[in-house]
C-alpha positions as CSV (number, residue, x, y, z in Angstrom):
1,M,39.1,126.9,-30.3
2,N,41.3,129.8,-32.0
3,E,44.3,127.7,-31.9
4,I,42.8,125.1,-34.0
5,F,41.9,127.0,-37.0
6,E,45.4,129.4,-36.5
7,Q,47.3,125.8,-36.8
8,A,45.2,124.7,-39.2
9,F,44.4,127.6,-41.7
10,P,47.3,130.2,-42.9
11,F,44.7,132.7,-44.1
12,W,43.3,132.4,-40.0
13,E,44.5,135.8,-39.0
14,S,43.4,137.6,-42.8
15,L,39.7,136.6,-42.1
16,T,37.1,139.4,-40.4
17,E,36.0,139.2,-36.7
18,K,32.4,138.4,-38.3
19,Q,34.1,135.5,-40.5
20,K,35.5,133.8,-37.4
21,E,32.7,134.0,-35.2
22,E,30.8,132.7,-37.9
23,I,33.0,129.6,-38.3
24,R,33.6,129.1,-34.2
25,N,29.8,128.9,-33.7
26,S,29.1,126.5,-36.6
27,T,31.9,124.3,-36.2
28,V,30.9,120.8,-35.3
29,K,33.2,118.5,-33.0
30,T,33.2,114.8,-33.3
31,Q,34.4,111.7,-31.5
32,C,35.3,109.2,-33.9
33,P,36.3,105.4,-32.6
34,K,38.8,103.6,-34.2
35,K,37.3,101.7,-37.1
36,T,34.5,104.2,-37.6
37,Q,34.0,104.8,-41.3
38,L,32.6,107.8,-43.2
39,H,31.7,108.1,-46.8
40,F,31.7,111.5,-48.9
41,G,30.7,112.0,-52.7
42,G,27.4,111.8,-54.6
43,G,26.3,115.2,-53.9
44,E,27.1,114.5,-50.3
45,C,29.6,117.2,-48.8
46,A,30.6,116.9,-45.1
47,G,32.3,120.6,-45.3
48,V,35.8,120.9,-44.3
49,Q,37.0,118.7,-41.6
50,I,40.3,119.4,-39.1
51,V,42.0,116.5,-37.5
52,R,42.6,117.5,-34.2
53,K,43.6,114.0,-32.8
54,G,44.3,110.6,-34.5
55,R,45.0,109.1,-37.8
56,V,42.5,109.1,-40.8
57,R,42.9,106.7,-44.0
58,V,41.0,108.1,-47.2
59,F,40.6,105.4,-49.6
60,I,38.2,104.7,-52.7
61,T,36.3,101.8,-52.9
62,S,35.9,99.6,-56.1
63,P,32.4,98.2,-57.0
64,G,33.6,94.8,-56.4
65,G,34.1,96.1,-52.8
66,G,38.1,96.0,-52.6
67,D,39.4,99.3,-51.5
68,I,42.6,101.5,-52.3
69,T,44.5,104.0,-50.0
70,L,44.8,107.1,-51.1
71,F,46.5,109.1,-48.6
72,R,46.4,109.8,-44.6
73,L,45.6,112.2,-42.4
74,L,47.6,113.0,-39.2
75,E,47.2,115.3,-36.5
76,G,46.7,118.6,-37.5
77,D,45.8,118.0,-41.0
78,V,42.7,119.5,-43.1
79,S,40.7,117.2,-45.1
80,I,39.7,119.4,-47.8
81,L,38.2,117.2,-50.5
82,S,35.3,116.3,-48.0
83,A,33.8,119.8,-49.5
84,A,35.0,119.4,-52.8
85,C,31.5,118.7,-54.2
86,M,30.6,122.2,-52.8
87,L,32.8,123.5,-56.2
88,N,30.9,123.5,-59.5
89,G,31.3,120.7,-61.5
90,M,33.3,118.7,-58.7
91,D,32.0,115.5,-56.7
92,V,34.6,113.2,-55.4
93,E,33.7,109.7,-54.1
94,L,35.8,109.2,-50.9
95,D,35.8,106.8,-47.8
96,M,37.6,107.4,-44.7
97,E,38.8,105.0,-41.8
98,M,39.3,106.4,-38.5
99,E,42.9,104.1,-38.0
100,T,43.1,105.3,-34.3
101,D,40.4,107.1,-32.1
102,C,39.9,110.7,-33.6
103,E,38.7,113.8,-32.8
104,L,37.3,115.8,-35.8
105,Y,36.4,119.3,-35.7
106,T,33.9,120.2,-39.4
107,I,33.1,123.3,-40.9
108,P,29.8,123.0,-42.8
109,K,30.0,123.2,-46.5
110,Y,27.6,126.4,-46.6
111,V,29.6,127.9,-44.3
112,Y,33.2,127.2,-45.9
113,R,31.4,128.0,-49.3
114,R,30.5,131.2,-48.4
115,L,33.8,132.1,-47.1
116,Y,35.2,130.8,-50.5
117,D,33.2,133.1,-52.2
118,E,33.8,136.4,-50.2
119,S,37.8,135.4,-49.9
120,G,40.3,135.5,-52.3
121,I,43.2,134.3,-50.2
122,V,40.5,131.3,-49.1
123,K,40.0,130.6,-52.2
124,D,43.6,130.3,-53.5
125,Y,44.0,128.3,-50.3
126,T,41.6,125.9,-51.6
127,M,42.3,125.4,-54.8
128,E,45.9,125.1,-53.8
129,M,44.9,122.1,-51.6
130,I,42.9,120.4,-53.6
131,S,45.3,120.3,-56.7
132,E,48.0,119.2,-54.2
133,K,45.9,116.7,-53.0
134,F,44.8,115.1,-56.4
135,S,48.7,115.4,-57.6
136,D,49.4,113.1,-54.8
137,I,46.7,110.8,-56.0
138,M,48.0,110.7,-59.6
139,W,51.2,110.0,-58.5
140,L,49.9,107.4,-56.2
141,F,48.3,105.8,-59.7
142,N,51.4,106.2,-61.5
143,Q,53.0,104.3,-58.9
144,F,50.6,101.3,-59.4
145,V,50.8,101.4,-63.2
146,F,54.8,101.6,-63.5
147,S,56.3,100.6,-60.2
148,N,55.9,96.7,-59.3
149,V,54.1,95.1,-56.4
150,A,56.9,94.3,-54.2
151,S,58.2,97.9,-54.4
152,R,54.9,99.1,-53.7
153,I,54.6,96.4,-50.6
154,A,58.2,97.7,-49.3
155,S,57.4,101.6,-49.6
156,A,54.0,100.6,-47.6
157,L,55.9,99.1,-44.9
158,L,58.5,102.5,-44.8
159,D,55.3,104.4,-44.2
160,H,53.9,102.7,-41.7
161,K,57.6,102.7,-39.5
162,V,57.5,106.3,-40.0
163,M,54.0,106.7,-38.6
164,E,54.7,104.5,-35.8
165,Q,57.9,105.2,-35.1
166,S,58.7,101.6,-34.7
167,E,60.4,98.9,-36.9
168,S,57.5,96.4,-35.2
169,L,54.7,96.7,-36.8
170,A,51.4,95.5,-35.7
171,I,49.9,95.4,-39.3
172,T,47.9,92.7,-41.3
173,H,48.2,91.3,-44.7
174,E,45.2,92.9,-46.0
175,A,45.7,96.5,-44.6
176,L,49.0,96.1,-46.5
177,A,47.5,95.1,-49.7
178,R,45.0,97.9,-49.5
179,D,47.8,100.1,-49.5
180,A,49.5,98.7,-52.1
181,G,46.6,98.3,-54.2
182,T,47.0,94.3,-54.4
183,A,45.6,91.2,-53.2
184,R,46.2,89.7,-49.7
185,E,47.4,86.6,-51.2
186,V,50.0,88.4,-53.5
187,V,51.2,90.2,-50.3
188,T,51.7,87.1,-48.5
189,R,53.7,85.9,-50.7
190,I,56.1,88.9,-51.2
191,L,56.1,89.2,-47.5
192,K,57.4,85.7,-47.5
193,Q,60.1,86.1,-50.1
194,F,61.1,89.4,-47.8
195,Q,61.7,87.5,-44.9
196,A,63.7,84.7,-46.6
197,D,65.7,87.9,-48.0
198,G,66.5,89.0,-44.9
199,L,64.6,91.9,-44.7
200,V,61.6,91.2,-42.5
201,K,60.9,89.0,-39.8
202,L,57.0,87.8,-39.7
203,T,54.9,86.9,-36.8
204,R,51.6,86.4,-36.1
205,G,49.5,89.9,-37.1
206,N,53.2,91.7,-36.7
207,V,55.9,92.7,-39.5
208,E,59.7,93.7,-38.1
209,I,61.7,95.5,-40.6
210,L,65.1,94.0,-40.4
211,D,66.8,95.7,-43.1
212,E,65.2,99.4,-43.8
213,A,68.0,100.0,-46.8
214,G,67.2,96.6,-48.4
215,L,63.4,97.9,-48.9
216,R,64.5,101.3,-50.4
217,K,66.4,99.2,-52.9
218,I,63.1,97.2,-54.3
């Protein structure tokens, strides 16, 4: 288990043996099948999570039931915002969906909070990670406000190309709508225009990217 923490936390070697032992003994391993959803916030903290295997979509849900993708966690990433409510005055409502079968390691909030209080290095790391994630989220909302929907859909397609390492994407219009922060009907209309422009090829449940450079220009 040491290898997991060494790869996830740059401060690992700076901890005392007692602190390392407490983390090793308290960390919980969870197998989450694809499509599993978790909710954090409202005073409910999961603790700090490490994605050992798989891919996780982090999103927020509107009162009407729609949702917007904030970011994704890949193998080796740390979900620090799931523990943000352990910090005074900070409570973040988040949902997570497993896009593949996942293996998560969770450090309970009380263990991480004690580590945060005892170590300046851990405190600096935590605040830097939280700041970085909020910067990513602010960039995303700026995109929603200042860029057009077609550009956001093109970006979402290119992001999935990188994640899947393939031009052929088994992705639904609904999933693209969540990533682009728009309605499924809008995605369908714009994808049809992309196809007419020779940028993509559409088949049932699949989008094939034909012109990556063209999508980047949108």
